[in-house]
ZAMIVEX-87344 format. One record per atom (N, C-alpha, C, CB): z, x, y; residue number from 0; atom name. Coordinates in pm, whole numbers, m for minus. Atoms other than C-alpha are relative to their C-alpha. Glycine has a CB too. Layout:
residues N
R       Z       X       Y    i  at
R       Z       X       Y  NUM  CA
...
//
This chain:
residues 78
R       Z       X       Y    i  at
R      11     m84    m137    0   N
R   10826    9048    9686    0  CA
R     m70    m110      94    0   C
R    m102     158     m15    0  CB
R      48      70    m111    1   N
R   10757    8872   10019    1  CA
R     m53      55     101    1   C
R      77     m64      45    1  CB
R      80     m54    m119    2   N
R   10516    8938   10310    2  CA
R       5    m109     119    2   C
R    m160      31     m47    2  CB
R      16      87    m119    3   N
R   10529    8808   10627    3  CA
R     m60      65     147    3   C
R     143     m55      25    3  CB
R     101     m69     m65    4   N
R   10269    8881   10874    4  CA
R      m9     m75     136    4   C
R    m135       4     m84    4  CB
R      m3     112     m98    5   N
R   10235    8791   11238    5  CA
R     m93      97     101    5   C
R     173     m62      61    5  CB
R      59     m77     m95    6   N
R    9965    8898   11529    6  CA
R      m5     m84     106    6   C
R    m126      56     m35    6  CB
R       4      45    m130    7   N
R    9970    8827   11884    7  CA
R    m101      78     100    7   C
R     139       6      49    7  CB
R     115     m47     m74    8   N
R    9652    8874   12108    8  CA
R      48     m47     139    8   C
R    m149     m62     m51    8  CB
R     m44      71    m144    9   N
R    9734    8865   12478    9  CA
R     m94      16      95    9   C
R     129      55      67    9  CB
R     136      12    m121   10   N
R    9505    8765   12768   10  CA
R     m50     133      57   10   C
R      47     m88     147   10  CB
R      57    m148     m32   11   N
R    9481    9132   12863   11  CA
R     m77      66    m107   11   C
R     114      97      31   11  CB
R      95     m86     120   12   N
R    9317    9232   12527   12  CA
R      91      69     m65   12   C
R    m119     112      51   12  CB
R     m94     m98     102   13   N
R    9628    9414   12397   13  CA
R      13     m83    m120   13   C
R     164      44      59   13  CB
R     m33      54     116   14   N
R    9738    9321   12040   14  CA
R     108      67     m51   14   C
R    m101      m3     m85   14  CB
R    m108     m41      82   15   N
R   10068    9331   11865   15  CA
R      m2     m63    m131   15   C
R     124     m26      62   15  CB
R     m45      22     180   16   N
R   10117    9323   11467   16  CA
R     105      29     m30   16   C
R     m66      74    m108   16  CB
R    m130     m50      67   17   N
R   10415    9285   11297   17  CA
R     m48     m48    m139   17   C
R     160     m69      60   17  CB
R      35       4     128   18   N
R   10406    9300   10907   18  CA
R     139      31     m69   18   C
R    m120      99     m31   18  CB
R    m123     m39      35   19   N
R   10747    9290   10716   19  CA
R     m31     m36    m176   19   C
R     133     m90      95   19  CB
R       0      42     154   20   N
R   10735    9326   10293   20  CA
R     160      35     m43   20   C
R    m128     100    m103   20  CB
R     m93      m4      78   21   N
R   11042    9267   10111   21  CA
R      m2     m16    m136   21   C
R      65     m64      38   21  CB
R      10      m3     149   22   N
R   11079    9331    9725   22  CA
R     138     m71     m66   22   C
R     m18     164     m51   22  CB
R    m121      63      70   23   N
R   11318    9163    9476   23  CA
R      97     120     m20   23   C
R     m41     m75    m149   23  CB
R     m97     m99      45   24   N
R   11516    9520    9452   24  CA
R      96     m13     141   24   C
R     m76     168     m40   24  CB
R     m93     m31    m150   25   N
R   11649    9469    9853   25  CA
R     m66      75      80   25   C
R     140      77      m9   25  CB
R      65     m99     m76   26   N
R   11396    9723    9972   26  CA
R     m54     m87     135   26   C
R    m124      75     m94   26  CB
R      99      25     m96   27   N
R   11209    9665   10313   27  CA
R     m68      50      73   27   C
R      19     m45      54   27  CB
R      43     m72    m122   28   N
R   10944    9772   10532   28  CA
R     m62     m65      86   28   C
R     m72     100     m20   28  CB
R      60      65    m116   29   N
R   10844    9675   10874   29  CA
R     m87      79      60   29   C
R      89     m42      94   29  CB
R      62     m79    m115   30   N
R   10558    9778   11059   30  CA
R     m47     m79     121   30   C
R    m120      75     m49   30  CB
R      56      46    m121   31   N
R   10496    9727   11419   31  CA
R    m119      65      53   31   C
R      93       6      94   31  CB
R     115     m50     m50   32   N
R   10162    9797   11567   32  CA
R     m53     m40     139   32   C
R     m89     m27     m90   32  CB
R      32      75    m154   33   N
R   10063    9778   11937   33  CA
R    m145      51      18   33   C
R     113      58     151   33  CB
R     114     m45     m28   34   N
R    9701    9837   12038   34  CA
R     m62      m3     135   34   C
R     m68     m53     m76   34  CB
R      74      46    m139   35   N
R    9533    9877   12379   35  CA
R    m141      67     m19   35   C
R      85      59     156   35  CB
R     146     m18      17   36   N
R    9153    9910   12344   36  CA
R     m20      93    m129   36   C
R     m68      69     136   36  CB
R      m4     m80     125   37   N
R    9106   10212   12103   37  CA
R     125      81     m69   37   C
R     m93      93      22   37  CB
R    m139     m68      22   38   N
R    9447   10331   12125   38  CA
R     108     m81    m114   38   C
R      75       5     157   38  CB
R    m129      81     107   39   N
R    9732   10214   11850   39  CA
R     118      98     m10   39   C
R     m56     m33    m184   39  CB
R    m152     m65      18   40   N
R   10107   10314   11806   40  CA
R      48     m75    m109   40   C
R     109     m13     134   40  CB
R     m78      79     122   41   N
R   10246   10198   11463   41  CA
R     141      81     m29   41   C
R    m103      m3    m156   41  CB
R    m155     m60      67   42   N
R   10645   10232   11371   42  CA
R      16     m74    m112   42   C
R     148     m19      95   42  CB
R     m50      48     158   43   N
R   10724   10184   11026   43  CA
R     137      24     m34   43   C
R     m78      76    m117   43  CB
R    m123     m24      74   44   N
R   11058   10144   10896   44  CA
R      20     m28    m114   44   C
R      87     m45      43   44  CB
R     m24      43     149   45   N
R   11176   10131   10562   45  CA
R     144      12     m15   45   C
R     m78      91    m114   45  CB
R    m147      45      14   46   N
R   11528   10001   10469   46  CA
R     m22       0    m162   46   C
R      54    m167      86   46  CB
R     m34     m24     146   47   N
R   11622   10094   10078   47  CA
R      96    m103       7   47   C
R      53     151     m52   47  CB
R    m125      96      62   48   N
R   11859    9866    9887   48  CA
R     126      65      46   48   C
R       4     m11    m179   48  CB
R    m126     m81     m39   49   N
R   12129   10138    9960   49  CA
R      25      34     161   49   C
R     m10     139     m77   49  CB
R      m3      27    m157   50   N
R   12095   10095   10330   50  CA
R     m72     145      56   50   C
R     182     m29      68   50  CB
R      59    m132     m55   51   N
R   11895   10456   10366   51  CA
R    m111     m52      53   51   C
R     m32     121    m100   51  CB
R      90      40    m109   52   N
R   11671   10424   10671   52  CA
R    m116     125       6   52   C
R      91     m19     152   52  CB
R     106    m117     m17   53   N
R   11320   10613   10703   53  CA
R    m116     m66     118   53   C
R     m86      40    m174   53  CB
R      86      45    m109   54   N
R   11109   10576   11030   54  CA
R    m131      98     m12   54   C
R      80      10     151   54  CB
R     116     m90      14   55   N
R   10735   10690   11053   55  CA
R     m83     m51     100   55   C
R     m68       4    m140   55  CB
R      96      m7    m118   56   N
R   10533   10718   11364   56  CA
R    m139       9      m7   56   C
R      27      98      71   56  CB
R     152     m61      27   57   N
R   10160   10692   11346   57  CA
R     m78     m15     127   57   C
R     m86     m83    m125   57  CB
R      77      25     m61   58   N
R    9949   10740   11626   58  CA
R    m160       0      m3   58   C
R      41      44      59   58  CB
R     128      12      33   59   N
R    9581   10667   11680   59  CA
R     m68      29     134   59   C
R     m32    m136     m66   59  CB
R      74     m34    m156   60   N
R    9376   10810   11985   60  CA
R     108     m16     122   60   C
R    m140    m125      37   60  CB
R    m107     m14    m114   61   N
R    9734   10870   12182   61  CA
R      76     131     m76   61   C
R     113    m162      29   61  CB
R     m83    m138      m2   62   N
R    9876   11218   12202   62  CA
R     137     m34     m18   62   C
R     m12      86     137   62  CB
R    m132      51       8   63   N
R   10232   11182   12107   63  CA
R      96      47     139   63   C
R      62      55    m145   63  CB
R     m64     m28    m110   64   N
R   10349   11345   12436   64  CA
R     m64    m122     135   64   C
R     m29     174      25   64  CB
R      77     128     m55   65   N
R   10138   11044   12577   65  CA
R      77    m126       0   65   C
R    m125     m28     m84   65  CB
R     m30     162      m9   66   N
R   10337   10756   12456   66  CA
R      84     m72      87   66   C
R      50     m42    m108   66  CB
R     m46     102    m126   67   N
R   10541   10681   12719   67  CA
R     m59     m47     100   67   C
R      83      37      65   67  CB
R     127      46     m87   68   N
R   10212   10634   12937   68  CA
R     m55    m119    m111   68   C
R    m132     147      36   68  CB
R      45      56     114   69   N
R   10107   10452   12636   69  CA
R     113    m171      26   69   C
R      35     129    m161   69  CB
R    m113      92      m5   70   N
R   10427   10212   12650   70  CA
R      13     m58     130   70   C
R     126      64     m35   70  CB
R       6      52    m126   71   N
R   10422   10173   13032   71  CA
R    m114     m74      28   71   C
R      12      93      88   71  CB
R     153      90      16   72   N
R   10066   10024   12992   72  CA
R      46     m98     m57   72   C
R    m133      57     m91   72  CB
R     m22     132      49   73   N
R   10214    9791   12757   73  CA
R      90     m87      43   73   C
R      21       3    m109   73  CB
R     m99      78     m74   74   N
R   10501    9699   12934   74  CA
R     149      31     m78   74   C
R     m46    m172      m2   74  CB
R    m194     m22      69   75   N
R   10838    9777   12699   75  CA
R     m41     123    m104   75   C
R      97    m188    m127   75  CB
R       8    m126      99   76   N
R   10895   10050   12432   76  CA
R      15     m73    m131   76   C
R     125     126      23   76  CB
R      21      43     155   77   N
R   10819    9996   12075   77  CA
R     154       7     m84   77   C
R    m121     122     m81   77  CB
//
C-alpha cells in the first residue's frame, strides 16, 4: 500500500489537501479537500481494480446549494 499526501496553504489562508492511497490489488482512492476558514469541501474518488468508479462529496459548514459560491471564492472548481 502506498500513500501520497500534499498540503498547500495559500497566502490568503485557504488550504488544499490531496491524499492518494493505492493498494497492491490495484484499487486507488484520492481525496481532495479545500478549506476556507471554517468551511471545507472534500471530493473522494475511489477507483477499483476493475475500473469501477465512485465519487463521494463531503461538505462541512457549506450548504450543497452554496458550493458554486464556495468554488467562486476559491477561484476554480474541484
